[in-house]
Each structure stands twice: as C-alpha cells, then as structure tokens.
C-alpha positions as CSV (number, residue, x, y, z in Angstrom):
1,X,-51.0,-11.3,99.7
2,X,-49.6,-9.9,96.5
3,X,-50.8,-6.8,94.9
4,X,-54.0,-6.0,96.9
5,X,-53.7,-2.4,98.1
6,X,-53.2,-2.1,101.9
7,X,-55.1,0.6,103.8
8,X,-54.4,1.7,107.4
9,X,-57.5,3.2,109.1
10,X,-56.7,5.5,112.1
11,X,-60.0,6.2,113.8
12,X,-60.8,6.1,117.5
13,X,-64.6,5.6,117.1
14,X,-65.0,1.8,116.9
15,X,-68.3,1.9,114.9
16,X,-66.8,4.3,112.3
17,X,-63.6,2.3,112.1
18,X,-65.5,-1.0,111.5
19,X,-67.8,0.6,108.8
20,X,-64.8,1.9,107.0
21,X,-62.9,-1.5,107.3
22,X,-66.0,-3.5,106.1
23,X,-66.5,-1.3,103.0
24,X,-62.8,-1.3,102.1
25,X,-62.5,-5.1,102.5
26,X,-65.6,-5.5,100.4
27,X,-63.9,-3.5,97.7
28,X,-60.8,-5.8,97.7
29,X,-58.5,-3.9,100.0
30,X,-56.4,-5.3,102.8
31,X,-57.1,-3.3,106.0
32,X,-55.2,-2.6,109.2
33,X,-56.6,-0.6,112.1
34,X,-55.3,1.8,114.7
35,X,-57.4,3.6,117.3
36,X,-54.8,6.2,118.5
37,X,-51.9,8.2,117.2
38,X,-49.3,6.2,119.0
39,X,-50.9,3.0,117.8
40,X,-50.9,4.4,114.2
41,X,-47.2,5.0,114.2
42,X,-46.5,1.4,115.4
43,X,-48.9,-0.2,112.9
44,X,-47.6,1.9,110.1
45,X,-44.1,0.6,110.7
46,X,-45.3,-3.0,110.9
47,X,-47.5,-3.2,107.8
48,X,-46.1,-0.5,105.5
49,X,-49.5,0.5,104.1
50,X,-50.2,1.9,100.6
51,X,-52.5,4.6,101.9
52,X,-53.6,6.0,105.3
53,X,-57.1,7.2,106.2
54,X,-56.5,9.3,109.3
55,X,-59.0,11.0,111.6
56,X,-58.0,14.5,112.8
57,X,-59.5,14.1,116.4
58,X,-57.6,11.3,118.1
59,X,-57.0,10.7,121.8
60,X,-53.5,11.8,122.8
61,X,-51.5,12.7,119.7
62,X,-53.7,14.5,117.1
63,X,-54.1,13.3,113.5
64,X,-52.3,16.5,112.4
65,X,-49.3,15.6,114.4
66,X,-49.4,12.0,113.2
67,X,-49.6,13.2,109.6
68,X,-46.5,15.4,110.2
69,X,-44.5,12.6,111.8
70,X,-45.4,10.1,109.0
71,X,-44.4,12.5,106.2
72,X,-41.1,13.1,107.9
73,X,-40.1,9.5,107.7
74,X,-38.5,8.1,104.5
75,X,-41.0,5.3,104.3
76,X,-43.9,7.7,104.8
77,X,-43.1,10.3,102.2
78,X,-44.6,8.4,99.3
79,X,-47.7,7.1,101.1
80,X,-50.8,9.2,100.6
81,X,-52.8,10.3,103.6
82,X,-56.5,11.2,103.5
83,X,-57.5,13.2,106.5
84,X,-61.0,12.9,108.0
85,X,-62.4,15.8,110.0
86,X,-65.6,17.3,111.4
87,X,-63.8,20.7,111.0
88,X,-65.4,22.3,107.9
89,X,-63.6,25.7,108.0
90,X,-61.4,26.4,105.0
91,X,-58.5,27.3,107.4
92,X,-58.7,23.8,108.9
93,X,-58.6,22.2,105.4
94,X,-55.6,24.4,104.5
95,X,-53.8,23.4,107.7
96,X,-54.4,19.7,107.1
97,X,-53.1,19.9,103.6
98,X,-50.1,22.1,104.6
99,X,-49.2,19.5,107.2
100,X,-48.8,16.9,104.4
101,X,-52.2,15.4,104.0
102,X,-52.9,14.5,100.3
103,X,-56.7,14.9,100.6
104,X,-59.1,16.2,103.2
105,X,-62.6,14.9,103.7
106,X,-65.1,16.5,106.0
107,X,-67.6,14.6,108.2
108,X,-70.2,13.4,107.6
109,X,-69.0,11.9,104.3
110,X,-70.4,9.3,102.0
111,X,-68.6,6.0,101.8
112,X,-68.8,6.1,98.0
113,X,-67.1,9.5,97.9
114,X,-64.3,8.2,100.3
115,X,-63.8,5.1,98.2
116,X,-63.4,7.3,95.1
117,X,-60.9,9.4,96.8
118,X,-58.9,6.4,98.1
119,X,-58.8,5.0,94.5
120,X,-57.8,8.4,93.1
121,X,-54.8,8.5,95.4
122,X,-53.8,4.9,94.7
123,X,-54.1,5.6,90.9
124,X,-51.3,8.1,91.4
125,X,-49.1,6.0,93.7
126,X,-50.0,2.3,93.0
127,X,-51.9,2.4,89.7
128,X,-51.9,-1.4,89.1
129,X,-54.0,-2.0,92.2
130,X,-56.9,0.0,90.7
131,X,-56.8,-1.7,87.3
132,X,-54.6,0.9,85.4
133,X,-52.6,-0.4,82.4
134,X,-48.9,0.1,82.9
135,X,-46.5,0.8,80.1
136,X,-42.7,1.0,80.1
137,X,-40.2,0.8,77.2
138,X,-42.4,-1.3,74.9
139,X,-43.7,-3.5,77.8
140,X,-47.5,-3.3,78.5
141,X,-49.1,-4.9,81.5
142,X,-52.9,-5.0,81.9
143,X,-53.9,-6.0,85.5
144,X,-57.5,-6.6,84.6
145,X,-56.9,-9.2,81.9
146,X,-53.5,-10.4,83.3
147,X,-51.9,-9.9,79.9
148,X,-48.4,-8.7,79.3
149,X,-47.0,-7.8,75.9
150,X,-43.6,-6.5,74.7
151,X,-43.4,-4.7,71.4
152,X,-46.9,-6.1,70.7
153,X,-45.8,-9.8,71.3
154,X,-47.8,-11.5,74.1
155,X,-45.6,-13.0,76.8
156,X,-46.4,-15.9,79.1
157,X,-45.8,-15.1,82.8
158,X,-46.6,-17.1,85.9
159,X,-48.6,-15.4,88.7
160,X,-45.5,-14.6,90.8
161,X,-43.6,-13.2,87.8
162,X,-46.7,-11.1,86.9
163,X,-46.8,-9.6,90.4
164,X,-43.1,-9.0,90.4
165,X,-43.2,-7.2,87.0
166,X,-46.2,-5.1,88.1
167,X,-44.3,-4.0,91.2
168,X,-41.2,-3.0,89.2
169,X,-43.3,-1.2,86.5
170,X,-45.1,0.9,89.0
171,X,-41.9,2.8,89.8
172,X,-39.4,2.4,86.9
173,X,-35.9,3.3,88.0
174,X,-36.5,2.6,91.7
175,X,-34.2,0.1,93.3
176,X,-36.2,-2.5,95.3
177,X,-34.4,-4.6,97.9
178,X,-35.1,-8.4,98.1
179,X,-36.9,-7.8,101.4
180,X,-39.2,-5.1,99.9
181,X,-40.0,-7.3,96.9
182,X,-40.8,-10.2,99.3
183,X,-43.2,-8.0,101.2
184,X,-44.9,-6.6,98.1
185,X,-45.0,-9.7,95.9
186,X,-45.3,-12.6,98.4
187,X,-46.9,-10.8,101.3
188,X,-45.6,-10.1,104.8
189,X,-47.2,-13.1,106.4
190,X,-45.5,-15.6,104.1
191,X,-42.0,-16.8,104.9
192,X,-39.9,-17.1,101.8
193,X,-36.1,-17.2,101.5
194,X,-34.8,-14.0,99.9
195,X,-32.9,-16.1,97.3
196,X,-36.4,-17.0,96.0
197,X,-36.5,-13.5,94.6
198,X,-33.4,-14.1,92.5
199,X,-35.0,-17.2,91.1
200,X,-38.2,-15.4,90.1
201,X,-36.3,-12.4,88.7
202,X,-34.4,-14.9,86.5
203,X,-37.7,-16.4,85.3
204,X,-39.1,-13.0,84.6
205,X,-36.0,-12.0,82.6
206,X,-36.4,-15.1,80.5
207,X,-40.1,-14.4,80.0
208,X,-39.4,-10.8,78.9
209,X,-36.7,-12.0,76.5
210,X,-37.6,-10.8,73.0
211,X,-35.0,-11.1,70.1
212,X,-32.9,-8.0,69.7
213,X,-34.4,-6.3,72.8
214,X,-32.2,-5.5,75.8
215,X,-32.9,-6.9,79.3
216,X,-35.0,-4.3,81.0
217,X,-34.2,-5.5,84.6
218,X,-31.1,-4.0,86.2
219,X,-29.3,-5.8,89.0
220,X,-27.9,-3.3,91.5
221,X,-25.1,-5.1,93.4
222,X,-25.7,-5.2,97.2
223,X,-29.0,-3.4,96.8
224,X,-31.6,-5.3,94.7
225,X,-33.4,-4.9,91.4
226,X,-34.8,-2.1,89.2
227,X,-36.6,-1.7,86.0
228,X,-34.7,0.5,83.5
C-alpha cells in the first residue's frame, strides 16, 4: 500500500522469476509476476506497475512484441521497461532499445546490478520511492526523514497527506483523477470512497497553508487535482 514501488516481472522460468521476486521484495518493492506475454498484458492492466522487468524469450508472444504493445498504450508510455536477454549481440541490444525498452541487461546478470538499474529507472520516473528529495515552488519533501517544509518552515502532515503530497510532487502539472490517487496513495486492495480523496486534499491544503503564499494545489473540475 502507498508509495512502495511496484515491479512487474515477466519471466517464464519459474526459478529465475522467484529469485527476482524474492530479492525485489527484500529491497522493499511490491512484486507481481507473469510467465507469458499474454499474461503480462493482463497483469499490467490490473496492477499498473511502476516498472517492468521483461524477459526477451517468452512462450507465445515474445518480450520484444510485449514491449512494443505496452509502449503503444497510454498507460504504458511512462512506465520504464528493463529487458533481460541471453542475446549479447549489439544488434539485439539496439533492437530491444529501439522497440521501446529503457534498459537492456544480458544474461547471466548479477542481482545487485539489476537492482541498481531498477533504482536508476525509478529515480527518473518515481524519485520519491528511492529516497530522492522532491522540491517544487518552495515546498521540499524528504521521504527518508518524512519531513516537509515550505519556504523553510516545517509543516505537520499526517501519513496519508504525506503520501498524497509526494504523489503530486513527483509530476507537477499532471492532473490526477480521484481513482488514480486512490490507487497510488491508499493502494489497489483497499476500498475507500473517492470522496475521501477530497477530504484529504482539503487537509493537505490546510497543512500547506503559509501566510502570503498561494494554494499550490489546483482543482480541475470533472478531472481531479494537480500541483501547480
């Protein structure tokens, strides 16, 4: 639940899949698994992962084709894909990257190297999940210490408001629907009424209130909320 990064592993070899899952979970990631290309497309839609670790050689639809299909989808365009392959030729690496993969790791690989690459991709797309300090318009959020300041003044935020602010600060200007905020802040397995989002946005606005400073949260009628 909340801001733990979610990884989808697409790997048909059960032992390899479980080693990856074990290590990612030990590092604090939420993990979903798929063992075929078709399975991957279904699970991707269900869990909306933050990153995909995708094997090239899959039964049925190949990893290359899955990569192509995911990157064509609106929801998949901003999700990094790390492709795993036993193919070491430069032409294969180039083909993988041209298809839309964000990184390409050849087998055999070290778990430590793969973890570093996963974190590098998340630092770019979901920086708060890997401990990066976020800053926007005088607001500073430190996920390691759970401290938030505005113009140097420390603010008191509850845990839900903290997760809500970190989500909004990761992509300033992006409009988040109530449903998207529910998934990201409360988690997909928790049933919460969408009006709860409005209540917590109201609390966050109050917490961010600093004399003579404008309200940084924008309400977009019929769409949701955005920062800035």
